C-alpha positions in Angstrom: 73.8 112.1 138.2 75.5 108.7 138.4 72.5 107.1 136.8 72.6 109.4 133.8 76.3 108.8 133.4 75.8 105.1 133.4 73.0 105.5 130.8 75.3 107.6 128.6 78.0 105.0 128.9 75.7 102.2 127.8 74.4 104.3 124.9 77.9 105.0 123.7 78.7 101.2 124.0 75.7 100.3 122.0 76.4 102.9 119.4 79.9 101.5 119.1 78.6 98.0 118.6 76.3 99.2 115.8 79.0 101.2 114.2 81.4 98.2 114.2 78.7 96.0 112.8 77.9 98.4 110.0 81.6 98.8 109.2 82.0 95.0 109.1 79.1 94.6 106.7 80.3 97.4 104.4 83.8 96.0 104.4 82.6 92.5 103.5 80.5 93.9 100.6 83.3 96.0 99.3 85.8 93.1 99.3 83.2 90.9 97.5 82.8 93.5 94.8 86.5 93.9 94.5 87.0 90.2 94.1 84.3 90.0 91.4 85.9 92.9 89.6 89.3 91.2 89.7 87.8 88.0 88.3 86.1 90.0 85.5 89.3 91.7 84.6 91.1 88.3 84.3 88.3 87.0 82.1 87.2 84.4 84.6 83.6 83.5 85.3 82.6 82.3 88.7 81.4 79.1 86.9 84.8 78.2 85.5 86.2 74.8 86.4 89.6 75.5 88.0 91.1 72.0 87.4 91.5 69.5 84.7 90.7 65.9 85.2 94.0 64.3 84.3 95.0 60.7 84.8 96.9 61.7 87.9 93.9 63.4 89.3 91.7 60.4 88.6 94.2 58.0 90.2 94.4 60.2 93.3 90.6 60.5 93.5 90.2 56.7 93.1 92.7 56.1 95.8 90.6 58.1 98.2 87.5 56.0 97.5 89.3 52.7 98.2 
């Protein structure tokens, strides 16, 4: 009897791990799709450059290379 109870406990633990893993995968895919949807609504492409190379930027970048 105890052996069967332990077996059932292990089974439920493994089922819980698989359920949590599946939920994590689904959550990640949903959030990725939501972000892509938000970017599309804003008219942004994932290939957009998000900064402009100004004199200040160039001076800062050059100071890092020195």
